[in-house]
N, CA, C and O atoms as a GROMACS GRO file, in nm:
protein
  420
    1UNK      N    1 -16.824 -15.435   6.360
    1UNK     CA    2 -16.719 -15.360   6.216
    1UNK      C    3 -16.565 -15.395   6.291
    1UNK      O    4 -16.501 -15.390   6.397
    2UNK      N    5 -16.560 -15.442   6.118
    2UNK     CA    6 -16.457 -15.474   6.055
    2UNK      C    7 -16.286 -15.412   6.095
    2UNK      O    8 -16.267 -15.293   6.066
    3UNK      N    9 -16.166 -15.490   6.159
    3UNK     CA   10 -16.031 -15.487   6.148
    3UNK      C   11 -16.005 -15.365   6.106
    3UNK      O   12 -16.094 -15.292   6.146
    4UNK      N   13 -15.930 -15.309   6.047
    4UNK     CA   14 -15.902 -15.242   6.000
    4UNK      C   15 -15.660 -15.256   5.994
    4UNK      O   16 -15.594 -15.261   6.098
    5UNK      N   17 -15.613 -15.257   5.890
    5UNK     CA   18 -15.506 -15.294   5.890
    5UNK      C   19 -15.424 -15.162   5.765
    5UNK      O   20 -15.457 -15.161   5.646
    6UNK      N   21 -15.370 -15.111   5.795
    6UNK     CA   22 -15.273 -15.010   5.696
    6UNK      C   23 -15.159 -15.084   5.585
    6UNK      O   24 -15.130 -15.203   5.589
    7UNK      N   25 -15.126 -15.028   5.529
    7UNK     CA   26 -15.012 -15.070   5.437
    7UNK      C   27 -14.878 -15.082   5.519
    7UNK      O   28 -14.874 -15.202   5.490
    8UNK      N   29 -14.793 -15.070   5.576
    8UNK     CA   30 -14.724 -15.034   5.658
    8UNK      C   31 -14.751 -15.167   5.807
    8UNK      O   32 -14.692 -15.272   5.833
    9UNK      N   33 -14.882 -15.085   5.883
    9UNK     CA   34 -14.865 -15.278   5.952
    9UNK      C   35 -14.906 -15.383   5.886
    9UNK      O   36 -14.889 -15.494   5.937
   10UNK      N   37 -14.990 -15.365   5.721
   10UNK     CA   38 -14.944 -15.566   5.663
   10UNK      C   39 -14.782 -15.518   5.649
   10UNK      O   40 -14.732 -15.610   5.713
   11UNK      N   41 -14.715 -15.470   5.625
   11UNK     CA   42 -14.625 -15.534   5.512
   11UNK      C   43 -14.502 -15.593   5.694
   11UNK      O   44 -14.432 -15.692   5.709
   12UNK      N   45 -14.525 -15.494   5.777
   12UNK     CA   46 -14.516 -15.531   5.930
   12UNK      C   47 -14.504 -15.673   5.978
   12UNK      O   48 -14.406 -15.737   6.018
   13UNK      N   49 -14.639 -15.708   5.964
   13UNK     CA   50 -14.701 -15.868   6.029
   13UNK      C   51 -14.616 -15.916   5.895
   13UNK      O   52 -14.506 -15.863   5.903
   14UNK      N   53 -14.624 -15.981   5.798
   14UNK     CA   54 -14.632 -16.018   5.634
   14UNK      C   55 -14.458 -16.069   5.680
   14UNK      O   56 -14.408 -16.171   5.632
   15UNK      N   57 -14.380 -15.978   5.782
   15UNK     CA   58 -14.252 -16.009   5.856
   15UNK      C   59 -14.220 -16.102   5.932
   15UNK      O   60 -14.110 -16.155   5.947
   16UNK      N   61 -14.347 -16.130   5.996
   16UNK     CA   62 -14.312 -16.232   6.080
   16UNK      C   63 -14.320 -16.364   6.125
   16UNK      O   64 -14.283 -16.435   6.032
   17UNK      N   65 -14.337 -16.403   6.180
   17UNK     CA   66 -14.267 -16.622   6.183
   17UNK      C   67 -14.391 -16.648   6.134
   17UNK      O   68 -14.420 -16.756   6.083
   18UNK      N   69 -14.460 -16.563   6.144
   18UNK     CA   70 -14.692 -16.618   6.126
   18UNK      C   71 -14.703 -16.524   6.103
   18UNK      O   72 -14.701 -16.426   6.179
   19UNK      N   73 -14.717 -16.528   5.986
   19UNK     CA   74 -14.816 -16.416   5.889
   19UNK      C   75 -14.893 -16.450   5.896
   19UNK      O   76 -14.916 -16.568   5.922
   20UNK      N   77 -15.025 -16.311   5.862
   20UNK     CA   78 -15.131 -16.380   5.847
   20UNK      C   79 -15.149 -16.350   5.656
   20UNK      O   80 -15.089 -16.265   5.591
   21UNK      N   81 -15.285 -16.486   5.587
   21UNK     CA   82 -15.285 -16.528   5.448
   21UNK      C   83 -15.356 -16.342   5.473
   21UNK      O   84 -15.404 -16.265   5.557
   22UNK      N   85 -15.315 -16.357   5.329
   22UNK     CA   86 -15.351 -16.220   5.201
   22UNK      C   87 -15.404 -16.311   5.095
   22UNK      O   88 -15.347 -16.389   5.018
   23UNK      N   89 -15.539 -16.276   5.116
   23UNK     CA   90 -15.686 -16.298   5.006
   23UNK      C   91 -15.719 -16.190   4.923
   23UNK      O   92 -15.759 -16.094   4.988
   24UNK      N   93 -15.715 -16.172   4.795
   24UNK     CA   94 -15.756 -16.093   4.726
   24UNK      C   95 -15.844 -16.117   4.613
   24UNK      O   96 -15.837 -16.169   4.501
   25UNK      N   97 -15.950 -16.043   4.704
   25UNK     CA   98 -16.050 -16.037   4.643
   25UNK      C   99 -16.066 -15.952   4.501
   25UNK      O  100 -16.178 -15.902   4.484
   26UNK      N  101 -15.944 -15.926   4.373
   26UNK     CA  102 -16.038 -15.838   4.306
   26UNK      C  103 -15.975 -15.968   4.148
   26UNK      O  104 -15.883 -16.049   4.159
   27UNK      N  105 -16.040 -15.951   4.052
   27UNK     CA  106 -16.109 -15.964   3.943
   27UNK      C  107 -15.940 -15.969   3.919
   27UNK      O  108 -15.856 -15.894   3.969
   28UNK      N  109 -15.914 -16.124   3.793
   28UNK     CA  110 -15.783 -16.153   3.822
   28UNK      C  111 -15.700 -16.093   3.709
   28UNK      O  112 -15.577 -16.094   3.697
   29UNK      N  113 -15.817 -16.029   3.608
   29UNK     CA  114 -15.768 -15.911   3.522
   29UNK      C  115 -15.668 -15.845   3.626
   29UNK      O  116 -15.548 -15.862   3.607
   30UNK      N  117 -15.728 -15.747   3.770
   30UNK     CA  118 -15.672 -15.653   3.838
   30UNK      C  119 -15.571 -15.751   3.860
   30UNK      O  120 -15.482 -15.714   3.784
   31UNK      N  121 -15.527 -15.860   3.923
   31UNK     CA  122 -15.428 -15.929   3.974
   31UNK      C  123 -15.316 -15.895   3.904
   31UNK      O  124 -15.215 -15.863   3.967
   32UNK      N  125 -15.317 -15.899   3.732
   32UNK     CA  126 -15.214 -15.928   3.621
   32UNK      C  127 -15.196 -15.811   3.618
   32UNK      O  128 -15.147 -15.799   3.506
   33UNK      N  129 -15.202 -15.663   3.681
   33UNK     CA  130 -15.188 -15.535   3.682
   33UNK      C  131 -15.081 -15.515   3.791
   33UNK      O  132 -15.000 -15.423   3.777
   34UNK      N  133 -15.077 -15.586   3.888
   34UNK     CA  134 -15.073 -15.490   4.021
   34UNK      C  135 -15.072 -15.704   4.074
   34UNK      O  136 -15.103 -15.797   3.999
   35UNK      N  137 -15.031 -15.714   4.209
   35UNK     CA  138 -15.043 -15.805   4.249
   35UNK      C  139 -14.864 -15.770   4.362
   35UNK      O  140 -14.756 -15.714   4.347
   36UNK      N  141 -14.943 -15.853   4.474
   36UNK     CA  142 -14.839 -15.895   4.588
   36UNK      C  143 -14.807 -16.028   4.622
   36UNK      O  144 -14.877 -16.128   4.602
   37UNK      N  145 -14.685 -16.021   4.678
   37UNK     CA  146 -14.663 -16.210   4.599
   37UNK      C  147 -14.730 -16.291   4.759
   37UNK      O  148 -14.728 -16.249   4.875
   38UNK      N  149 -14.778 -16.407   4.704
   38UNK     CA  150 -14.840 -16.502   4.778
   38UNK      C  151 -14.930 -16.467   4.886
   38UNK      O  152 -14.918 -16.465   5.009
   39UNK      N  153 -15.041 -16.435   4.789
   39UNK     CA  154 -15.161 -16.418   4.748
   39UNK      C  155 -15.299 -16.502   4.711
   39UNK      O  156 -15.307 -16.570   4.609
   40UNK      N  157 -15.411 -16.488   4.810
   40UNK     CA  158 -15.443 -16.606   4.766
   40UNK      C  159 -15.505 -16.523   4.716
   40UNK      O  160 -15.521 -16.411   4.765
   41UNK      N  161 -15.576 -16.585   4.551
   41UNK     CA  162 -15.671 -16.531   4.431
   41UNK      C  163 -15.810 -16.594   4.442
   41UNK      O  164 -15.830 -16.712   4.413
   42UNK      N  165 -15.940 -16.480   4.503
   42UNK     CA  166 -16.051 -16.518   4.572
   42UNK      C  167 -16.135 -16.420   4.430
   42UNK      O  168 -16.090 -16.313   4.471
   43UNK      N  169 -16.187 -16.394   4.351
   43UNK     CA  170 -16.237 -16.304   4.322
   43UNK      C  171 -16.385 -16.272   4.436
   43UNK      O  172 -16.478 -16.352   4.442
   44UNK      N  173 -16.381 -16.147   4.514
   44UNK     CA  174 -16.522 -16.074   4.541
   44UNK      C  175 -16.633 -16.263   4.460
   44UNK      O  176 -16.619 -16.385   4.473
   45UNK      N  177 -16.671 -16.227   4.430
   45UNK     CA  178 -16.765 -16.308   4.334
   45UNK      C  179 -16.778 -16.447   4.385
   45UNK      O  180 -16.887 -16.501   4.399
   46UNK      N  181 -16.675 -16.497   4.411
   46UNK     CA  182 -16.673 -16.680   4.379
   46UNK      C  183 -16.607 -16.656   4.536
   46UNK      O  184 -16.560 -16.762   4.576
   47UNK      N  185 -16.592 -16.548   4.633
   47UNK     CA  186 -16.537 -16.644   4.796
   47UNK      C  187 -16.647 -16.712   4.815
   47UNK      O  188 -16.635 -16.827   4.774
   48UNK      N  189 -16.774 -16.682   4.872
   48UNK     CA  190 -16.904 -16.732   4.900
   48UNK      C  191 -16.876 -16.911   4.925
   48UNK      O  192 -16.836 -16.974   5.024
   49UNK      N  193 -16.928 -16.966   4.750
   49UNK     CA  194 -16.846 -17.092   4.733
   49UNK      C  195 -16.745 -17.158   4.750
   49UNK      O  196 -16.737 -17.281   4.753
   50UNK      N  197 -16.624 -17.048   4.767
   50UNK     CA  198 -16.498 -17.133   4.876
   50UNK      C  199 -16.440 -17.172   4.957
   50UNK      O  200 -16.331 -17.228   4.946
   51UNK      N  201 -16.533 -17.139   5.108
   51UNK     CA  202 -16.515 -17.097   5.180
   51UNK      C  203 -16.415 -17.172   5.218
   51UNK      O  204 -16.325 -17.120   5.285
   52UNK      N  205 -16.411 -17.307   5.183
   52UNK     CA  206 -16.366 -17.399   5.225
   52UNK      C  207 -16.209 -17.364   5.238
   52UNK      O  208 -16.146 -17.390   5.341
   53UNK      N  209 -16.160 -17.312   5.143
   53UNK     CA  210 -16.041 -17.269   5.123
   53UNK      C  211 -15.938 -17.190   5.249
   53UNK      O  212 -15.815 -17.187   5.246
   54UNK      N  213 -16.045 -17.119   5.376
   54UNK     CA  214 -15.986 -16.998   5.387
   54UNK      C  215 -15.986 -17.124   5.508
   54UNK      O  216 -16.061 -17.221   5.522
   55UNK      N  217 -15.837 -17.065   5.611
   55UNK     CA  218 -15.869 -17.146   5.711
   55UNK      C  219 -15.933 -17.012   5.856
   55UNK      O  220 -15.918 -16.890   5.870
   56UNK      N  221 -16.027 -17.153   5.961
   56UNK     CA  222 -16.026 -17.019   6.072
   56UNK      C  223 -16.004 -16.990   6.215
   56UNK      O  224 -16.058 -16.935   6.310
   57UNK      N  225 -15.803 -17.114   6.152
   57UNK     CA  226 -15.762 -17.093   6.242
   57UNK      C  227 -15.651 -16.961   6.226
   57UNK      O  228 -15.608 -16.926   6.336
   58UNK      N  229 -15.595 -16.878   6.103
   58UNK     CA  230 -15.557 -16.806   6.175
   58UNK      C  231 -15.547 -16.696   6.058
   58UNK      O  232 -15.570 -16.734   5.943
   59UNK      N  233 -15.513 -16.557   6.085
   59UNK     CA  234 -15.514 -16.432   6.105
   59UNK      C  235 -15.559 -16.386   5.948
   59UNK      O  236 -15.447 -16.338   5.936
   60UNK      N  237 -15.636 -16.351   5.785
   60UNK     CA  238 -15.640 -16.300   5.718
   60UNK      C  239 -15.704 -16.181   5.693
   60UNK      O  240 -15.820 -16.152   5.722
   61UNK      N  241 -15.591 -16.092   5.619
   61UNK     CA  242 -15.670 -15.957   5.574
   61UNK      C  243 -15.647 -16.017   5.454
   61UNK      O  244 -15.572 -16.094   5.393
   62UNK      N  245 -15.784 -15.919   5.442
   62UNK     CA  246 -15.853 -15.885   5.264
   62UNK      C  247 -15.832 -15.786   5.183
   62UNK      O  248 -15.833 -15.680   5.244
   63UNK      N  249 -15.815 -15.776   5.081
   63UNK     CA  250 -15.750 -15.681   4.998
   63UNK      C  251 -15.826 -15.672   4.883
   63UNK      O  252 -15.890 -15.768   4.840
   64UNK      N  253 -15.824 -15.522   4.812
   64UNK     CA  254 -15.865 -15.506   4.718
   64UNK      C  255 -15.827 -15.354   4.598
   64UNK      O  256 -15.810 -15.239   4.639
   65UNK      N  257 -15.826 -15.370   4.545
   65UNK     CA  258 -15.801 -15.213   4.482
   65UNK      C  259 -15.799 -15.054   4.571
   65UNK      O  260 -15.733 -14.950   4.566
   66UNK      N  261 -15.914 -15.111   4.653
   66UNK     CA  262 -15.934 -14.957   4.749
   66UNK      C  263 -16.032 -14.940   4.900
   66UNK      O  264 -16.069 -14.848   4.972
   67UNK      N  265 -16.048 -15.101   4.893
   67UNK     CA  266 -16.088 -15.166   4.996
   67UNK      C  267 -16.259 -15.166   4.991
   67UNK      O  268 -16.319 -15.196   5.095
   68UNK      N  269 -16.310 -15.143   4.911
   68UNK     CA  270 -16.434 -15.164   4.919
   68UNK      C  271 -16.491 -15.285   4.934
   68UNK      O  272 -16.556 -15.331   5.028
   69UNK      N  273 -16.451 -15.341   4.808
   69UNK     CA  274 -16.509 -15.514   4.786
   69UNK      C  275 -16.415 -15.560   4.942
   69UNK      O  276 -16.457 -15.654   5.008
   70UNK      N  277 -16.337 -15.512   4.969
   70UNK     CA  278 -16.179 -15.597   5.062
   70UNK      C  279 -16.322 -15.674   5.201
   70UNK      O  280 -16.367 -15.783   5.237
   71UNK      N  281 -16.341 -15.475   5.241
   71UNK     CA  282 -16.430 -15.438   5.326
   71UNK      C  283 -16.598 -15.563   5.383
   71UNK      O  284 -16.622 -15.608   5.495
   72UNK      N  285 -16.660 -15.579   5.284
   72UNK     CA  286 -16.709 -15.633   5.236
   72UNK      C  287 -16.710 -15.803   5.261
   72UNK      O  288 -16.755 -15.874   5.351
   73UNK      N  289 -16.648 -15.826   5.155
   73UNK     CA  290 -16.609 -15.957   5.241
   73UNK      C  291 -16.533 -16.017   5.404
   73UNK      O  292 -16.523 -16.127   5.460
   74UNK      N  293 -16.496 -15.891   5.431
   74UNK     CA  294 -16.389 -15.951   5.552
   74UNK      C  295 -16.526 -15.877   5.579
   74UNK      O  296 -16.459 -15.959   5.517
   75UNK      N  297 -16.656 -15.805   5.607
   75UNK     CA  298 -16.719 -15.847   5.724
   75UNK      C  299 -16.842 -16.001   5.679
   75UNK      O  300 -16.944 -16.030   5.742
   76UNK      N  301 -16.800 -16.056   5.584
   76UNK     CA  302 -16.900 -16.201   5.568
   76UNK      C  303 -16.818 -16.246   5.623
   76UNK      O  304 -16.824 -16.246   5.746
   77UNK      N  305 -16.721 -16.296   5.563
   77UNK     CA  306 -16.602 -16.395   5.684
   77UNK      C  307 -16.605 -16.355   5.830
   77UNK      O  308 -16.547 -16.402   5.927
   78UNK      N  309 -16.673 -16.273   5.819
   78UNK     CA  310 -16.610 -16.191   6.036
   78UNK      C  311 -16.764 -16.293   6.076
   78UNK      O  312 -16.763 -16.388   6.154
   79UNK      N  313 -16.879 -16.248   6.006
   79UNK     CA  314 -17.010 -16.325   6.088
   79UNK      C  315 -16.984 -16.428   6.030
   79UNK      O  316 -17.085 -16.447   5.962
   80UNK      N  317 -16.879 -16.551   6.001
   80UNK     CA  318 -16.869 -16.691   6.010
   80UNK      C  319 -16.812 -16.720   6.070
   80UNK      O  320 -16.802 -16.840   6.096
   81UNK      N  321 -16.721 -16.607   6.139
   81UNK     CA  322 -16.632 -16.654   6.232
   81UNK      C  323 -16.510 -16.711   6.188
   81UNK      O  324 -16.489 -16.826   6.227
   82UNK      N  325 -16.410 -16.649   6.102
   82UNK     CA  326 -16.292 -16.597   6.013
   82UNK      C  327 -16.238 -16.502   6.151
   82UNK      O  328 -16.320 -16.456   6.230
   83UNK      N  329 -16.103 -16.482   6.165
   83UNK     CA  330 -16.032 -16.390   6.204
   83UNK      C  331 -15.981 -16.308   6.065
   83UNK      O  332 -15.916 -16.363   5.976
   84UNK      N  333 -16.022 -16.174   6.061
   84UNK     CA  334 -16.037 -16.137   5.967
   84UNK      C  335 -15.968 -15.940   5.988
   84UNK      O  336 -15.990 -15.860   6.079
   85UNK      N  337 -15.891 -15.926   5.869
   85UNK     CA  338 -15.917 -15.744   5.818
   85UNK      C  339 -15.950 -15.705   5.800
   85UNK      O  340 -16.069 -15.728   5.824
   86UNK      N  341 -15.923 -15.584   5.732
   86UNK     CA  342 -15.868 -15.570   5.582
   86UNK      C  343 -15.790 -15.375   5.562
   86UNK      O  344 -15.789 -15.258   5.598
   87UNK      N  345 -15.735 -15.493   5.463
   87UNK     CA  346 -15.630 -15.301   5.436
   87UNK      C  347 -15.708 -15.250   5.342
   87UNK      O  348 -15.788 -15.260   5.249
   88UNK      N  349 -15.588 -15.138   5.478
   88UNK     CA  350 -15.702 -14.985   5.441
   88UNK      C  351 -15.714 -14.879   5.297
   88UNK      O  352 -15.714 -14.761   5.332
   89UNK      N  353 -15.720 -14.893   5.177
   89UNK     CA  354 -15.752 -14.817   5.126
   89UNK      C  355 -15.665 -14.959   4.972
   89UNK      O  356 -15.608 -14.890   4.888
   90UNK      N  357 -15.659 -15.044   4.954
   90UNK     CA  358 -15.617 -15.156   4.923
   90UNK      C  359 -15.494 -15.158   4.861
   90UNK      O  360 -15.385 -15.134   4.915
   91UNK      N  361 -15.518 -15.193   4.718
   91UNK     CA  362 -15.386 -15.176   4.666
   91UNK      C  363 -15.283 -15.070   4.670
   91UNK      O  364 -15.164 -15.068   4.702
   92UNK      N  365 -15.418 -14.932   4.603
   92UNK     CA  366 -15.381 -14.825   4.565
   92UNK      C  367 -15.260 -14.764   4.703
   92UNK      O  368 -15.157 -14.701   4.680
   93UNK      N  369 -15.311 -14.805   4.840
   93UNK     CA  370 -15.292 -14.776   4.922
   93UNK      C  371 -15.121 -14.783   4.937
   93UNK      O  372 -15.025 -14.710   4.962
   94UNK      N  373 -15.155 -14.926   4.901
   94UNK     CA  374 -15.020 -14.992   4.920
   94UNK      C  375 -14.918 -14.940   4.821
   94UNK      O  376 -14.817 -14.877   4.854
   95UNK      N  377 -14.953 -14.974   4.690
   95UNK     CA  378 -14.850 -14.849   4.637
   95UNK      C  379 -14.757 -14.708   4.649
   95UNK      O  380 -14.656 -14.652   4.607
   96UNK      N  381 -14.883 -14.695   4.746
   96UNK     CA  382 -14.831 -14.555   4.773
   96UNK      C  383 -14.822 -14.542   4.830
   96UNK      O  384 -14.792 -14.423   4.835
   97UNK      N  385 -14.820 -14.616   4.998
   97UNK     CA  386 -14.726 -14.576   5.111
   97UNK      C  387 -14.552 -14.717   5.119
   97UNK      O  388 -14.448 -14.688   5.177
   98UNK      N  389 -14.579 -14.860   5.039
   98UNK     CA  390 -14.457 -14.917   5.102
   98UNK      C  391 -14.434 -14.950   4.960
   98UNK      O  392 -14.316 -14.917   4.946
   99UNK      N  393 -14.474 -14.996   4.844
   99UNK     CA  394 -14.453 -15.012   4.695
   99UNK      C  395 -14.455 -14.975   4.628
   99UNK      O  396 -14.533 -15.048   4.566
  100UNK      N  397 -14.404 -14.826   4.503
  100UNK     CA  398 -14.381 -14.775   4.470
  100UNK      C  399 -14.403 -14.832   4.350
  100UNK      O  400 -14.487 -14.786   4.271
  101UNK      N  401 -14.316 -14.955   4.320
  101UNK     CA  402 -14.307 -14.977   4.201
  101UNK      C  403 -14.372 -15.076   4.140
  101UNK      O  404 -14.312 -15.142   4.055
  102UNK      N  405 -14.538 -15.112   4.180
  102UNK     CA  406 -14.628 -15.176   4.136
  102UNK      C  407 -14.700 -15.038   4.088
  102UNK      O  408 -14.706 -14.918   4.114
  103UNK      N  409 -14.761 -15.164   3.978
  103UNK     CA  410 -14.837 -15.026   3.893
  103UNK      C  411 -14.984 -14.920   3.949
  103UNK      O  412 -15.052 -14.991   4.023
  104UNK      N  413 -15.038 -14.800   3.938
  104UNK     CA  414 -15.162 -14.757   3.949
  104UNK      C  415 -15.214 -14.879   3.849
  104UNK      O  416 -15.159 -14.962   3.776
  105UNK      N  417 -15.356 -14.840   3.888
  105UNK     CA  418 -15.483 -14.821   3.803
  105UNK      C  419 -15.634 -14.798   3.783
  105UNK      O  420 -15.680 -14.790   3.669
   0.00000   0.00000   0.00000
């Protein structure tokens, strides 16, 4: 089972000296609506072909709109030896719990 991280927990981790990589697996049009700064943007259907862009020696938090796609990608990455967690509730939960200035969609 993939580790879960809540939006407030992620906010705290992002403020640390060695923050996790934030992998956004939403489509580009979704990222144009609302996005977090500093994300690595790889749509879900491109992840398998772009694994070389992801470090195995760093924590990765995977996010999507509400957590479904990112859970699947986190499971996929975990099975390939990556250190991953899923952002519980995705960007919708982030907007609700951390930054209400971002658009909901």
